[in-house]
N, C-alpha and C positions, 0 to 999 in steps of 0.2 A: 201325942195328941192326934186324934183322927178327925179330919175335916169333913169327911162324908162325900158321897158322890154328887150331891146337889151343889155343893160349894165348888167342886171341880168342874161341873158342867157350866156353871156361870163363868168361871175363870176362862174356860176354853171358848165360850161364846164371846168374850171380850177380845181375845187374841186372834180368833179365826179370821175376821175381816182383814186385819193387817197382813196376815199370811197370804190370803187369797189375792190381795192387791199386788203383792210382790210376785206371785205366780203369774198374774196377768202381764206384768212388765217382762218377766222372763219369757213367757210364751208369745210376746209381742201382740197382746190383745188389749193394751192400755187405751183408755179413752182420753181424748185431747181436751184440756181445760183452758179457760181463759182466752177464747177466740175473740178477736176484736170485732166491734160492730161495723168497722169499715170494710170488712170482708164481705163481698156480695153473698146473699143468702144461698145461691145455687152452689157455692163452693163449701159452705159450712158442713154439708152432709158428707164430704169426702173423708175417708179414713186412711190413715197412714200407719205403717209399721216400721219400727226401728229396732234393730237387734243388738244395740249396745249393751243393755243389761244382760242379755243372754251371753254375749261374748265375754263380759266381765266375769260371769260365773263359770262358764265352760273353760275359759283359759286357765283359771285357777284349779278347778276340779280335775281337769285332765292331767295336771302336773302332780297331783297328790295321789299316789298309787301305793296302796297297802301291800306289804310284802311278807306278811306272816309274823310269827312271834319267835323271839329268841329266849332260850331258857324255859321252854314250854314243857314243864314236867307233868302238867295235868292234862295234856292233850287237847288244849283249847283249839288249836289249829284244825284238828280233825273234825271238831264240831262245826266249825265254819265251812270246811270243805264239803261236809254233808248237807250244807244249807246254801249251796250255790254262791260261794264266797265272792267270786268275781263280780257278780251282779249286785250282791247284797252290800258290799263295801262301797261300790261306786254310787249306788242309790242313796245310801245314808249320807255320804259326803256331799253329793249334789243337793239333796234336800236340806241339809244343814246350812249350806251356803246361801240358799234362797230364803229359808224361813228362820234362820239364826239357830235353829235347834231341830233335829230330827230325833226319832226314838226307835230303839230296837226292842221289839216285843218278843219275849221268850215264852213259848208254849211247849206242848208235849205231843209228839206224834202217837198214833195208835200202838206202835211197837215200843213206846217208852223212851225213845231217843228225843232229845230236845230239838225244837224247831225255833228258828229266828227269822223274824220278818221286820221290814222297815216301815215305819209310819211317819208321815210328814208332820210338821209342826202345827198344821191346821186341824189335825184330828187327834191330838194327844196333848196332855199337860200333866202337871203334878207339883208336888212340894219337894224341893231339892235339899239335900244335905251338902252344903258347900265344901265340907271336909273331904268327902269321898266322891262327889259328883254323882252319887246315887240318889234315887228318890226315896222319900219316907212314905209317900202315898202317890198313886198315879191313877190316871183315867185316860181311856182311849176309846174312840169310835172305830170299831173294827169293820163295820159295814153300814152303808147308807143306801136308802132306796133311790128311785129315780128323781125324787123331789129334794134330795139332800137331807132328809130326815133320818136321824140315827135309827138303825134297825137292830144292830148288835153292838153292845157296849161292854166294856170291861173295867172293873174297879180293882186296882192292884194294891195289895197290902202285903206286909211281911208274912210269909208262910201261907198265903192264900190269895186266890184271884176269883172274884165274883163276876159272873157273866149275866148280863141283862139283855133280854130280847123284847124290844118295844116297851121298855120301862119296867118290865117284870123280871124278877130274879129267876134265871133259868137253871143254873148249876153253879157249884162251888168247886174250884180246883185247889186242893191242898198240896203243899210241896214243902221241901226242906230248905229252900233258899231264905236267908234271913233278911232279904230286902225285896221290895216289889219287883215283879218280873217285867219291868218297863224301864229301860235305860236310856238316858239322854245322850246324844252325840252333839256337842255344842261347838259353835264357831265364835271365837273371840269373847269368852265370858269375862266379866269383871265383878268387883264387889257390888256395884250398883245394879248390874243386870246379869245375874248368875246364869240366865238362859241364853246369853250371848247377843250378838248383833248380826244383822243380815248383811250379806255382801252387797245387796241392792239397797243402798242407804237412801236417806231422804234427799241428799245432794244429787245422787245419781238420778233419781226419779225427776227432780226439778230440772236438771239439765236435759233429760230426754224430752220433757214437756216443751222446753224452749226450742229444741231441735225440731219437734213435730210442728210447732207453730211456724217455724222458719220454712219447713217444707211446704206448708199450706200457702204461705206468702209466695214461695217460689212458683207454685202452680198458678196462682192468680197472675203473677208477673209474666209467666210464660205465655198466657193467653194474649196479653197485650203486646208481648214481644213478637209473637208469631203473626199476629194480625194487627199491625199498627193502626192507630186511629187517624182518620183523614177528615178533612173539612172542605166545604165549598162556600165561597163568598160570591155574592151577587147573583144567586140563582133566582130567575124570574118566578113570580107567583101569580096565581089567578084567583079570582073571587068565586066562591061556591055559589052557584045560581040559587040554591035553596036557602042557605043560611047567610050568605053574604060574607062569610069569613074568608080571609086570604089563605090559600093553600099552595104549597110548593109541590110541583109534580116531580117527585123523586122517591124511588124505592130503595132504601138502604140495603135490604137483603139481596135484591137483584144486582145492585152495584157491587156488593162484596163477591158474589159468585161469578159475575161477568168478567171476561178478559178484555173487553173493549167498550168504552163509553163515549158518547158524543153529546154535546150540548149546542143548541143553536143560540144565535144572538137574540136579544130581546128587541122590542120596538124602537129603543133608543140606539141600537147597534152595539150594546155592551155584551160581552161574554163573561161567564162565571170564571172565578179564579179557584183553581184546585190547590190544595196543600196537604201536608201530612205532619202530624205531631211527632216530635222526636221520641223514639222508643227508649224506655229505661234499660239500663244495663243489668244483666243477671249476675254480674261479678260480686256485688255486695252480698247476695244471698249465699253464694259459694264461700265467701270469706267468713260469713257468720257461722255457717255449718262447720267450717274448719276450726274456728275459734271454740265453738261448743265441744267439738271432738277433743281439742286440747285440754279443756277443762275436765271432761269426762276421763280422759287418759290419766291426768294428774290425780284425780280422785281415786282411781282404781289401781294405779300402778302399772298401767298398760302403756303402749306407745301408739303413735298415730298409725303405724303399720298394722297393728293389731285391729284397728278400727277401719281398715280399708283405705287409708291415705298413704300411698307409697311415697317415701321420702328419699330413699337412696338405694343403692345396689344391695343385694343380699349380703348380710353381715356374717361374720364368723361366730363360732360358739362363744368366744370370750366377749365379743361385742354385744351379742344378744343377751348374755347373762348380765353384763354391766348395765344395759339399758333397762333390764327387768329386775334390778336389785330390790326395789320395794316389793315386787311380786314374789321374789324368792323369800324375803323375810316373812311376808304374810303366809306363804305356804309352810315354812318351817314352824311358825307359831301354830298354825292350824293342825299340823301333824301331831303336836303334843296333846292338844285337847281331844282330837279325834281318837288318838291312841288310847286315851283314858276311857273313852266311851266303849271302844271295842273290847278292851280288857275287862271292863266291868260286866259287859254282856256275856263274855266268855266265862267269867267267874260264876255268874248266876246259872248259866247253862250247864256248867260242870256240876253244880249242886243238884240240878234236876237229873242229870245223867246218872250220877252216882248215888242219888237219894241220900245225900249227906250234907249237913250244914257246915261248910268250910268257913274259916275266918278269912276276912279280906286280906290280911297281911300275909297269908300263906302264898299269895300270888305276887308279892312285891318284887321278886326277882325276874318275873316274866316281863319282857320288854317288847314293844311293837317295832317292827322294822319297816322301812319305807324305801322305795326306789328313789334315785336322785331326782331333784326337782327339774334340773336341766341335764339331759343325757349328753355326754361329751361326744364330739365328732372324732374322726381319726387322728387329727392333729393333737387334740386335747388328750386323747388316750395315750399318745407317746409321752407327753409331758407328765401325766399321772403315773405312767409306768416307771419313769425315772425317779419320781418322788417316792413312790412306794419302795423301790429298790434301796434308795438311800436311807429311808426310815428303818427298814428291816436290817440294814447293815449297822445302823446305830443302836437299834434295839431288836434283837433277833426275835422273829415271830410276832412282832407287834401288829403288823397288818396281815390279817388272815383273810379267808374267803368271804366272811361276813362283812368286814370293813371294806374290802375291795368292791363287793357288790353294791354296798351303799354309796360308794363314790362313782362307780362306772355303770351300774345296772347290769353287769355281766355275771352270769352264773357259770361256775366251773363244771366241765363235763365229768369230773371225778365225783361230783356230789350225786 
């Protein structure tokens, strides 16, 4: 069943605002909502930035490092190396964590070799086949003008790609790939949401909003804390000769700036009484920020140290790994779904390169390799070395160069 480009345009229009909102939180350009009416108007225009969402995404993306393919009989790795693989994989992973799903767009260079580009989730969509995680039909905006209006669009179908410039069909690219040349790279998909979930969840955004409002209250409290409010009792007043109203001869601005004030006694011989209101403590604001940081850390699998709150001395490799157990499990799960997307894109790129319609099962033995989520330190390397030696003594040749690299991240000089 073909849905058509108009249907996919409407679908992208519904999803794009959510993706853009999450990019605003990642880029620390979020707008503060729910400011209390008790905040003075001159403070409401202040803007604050908080990088917790960016830290949650970057901490996970920096630990998911693609390391090529094992059993690559079709030469998929060479296709990626010809397309700047170091930047391509990192961009696809980062965009997928922010927008829940990024896309790899396969084209063809003038020399006939396949090209692979990354498109964020706010500029591409499609209908997915949940069995293979490949699209049955796709749509992407390849170029926008200065106003954000689509200038170059692509409608992806099996065996063909239609390119539209400003709404008019420009050219048709026919190929041998049996699937559309737009492949999703998904973070945490499930049966209800096959296009995955964003790392920047609704809970994360809600906690950041609470933290921003706390920072605003801190700014207001700091003004009163730095310049405590004072009062004067018994200051003499005089009648205005024109209106007859009682007026107090006192200039608050001059009193604030002056370092010395004097008051004379009135006609009854009484002098004014000076006093100062007790200043509020800034400690409750700091405690509230720390509480919100704890909530955010629990939501994302981070620690307070990751968010800038130092809690103890530098920990060892094992202590860091134990404190980030939830983060490690999230990274391992993400590697599985990201690997499927990279393999699917490589499979379609091989069809373009060889001008042949391969079957998907022909690449079933090709597996994605990843560097370890936590690189071991010198002490951990010694423990791993003893474990590898004992395993190979029990089963000769069980731990080879590939398994050792997956555990330690080290590459043998013999390779």
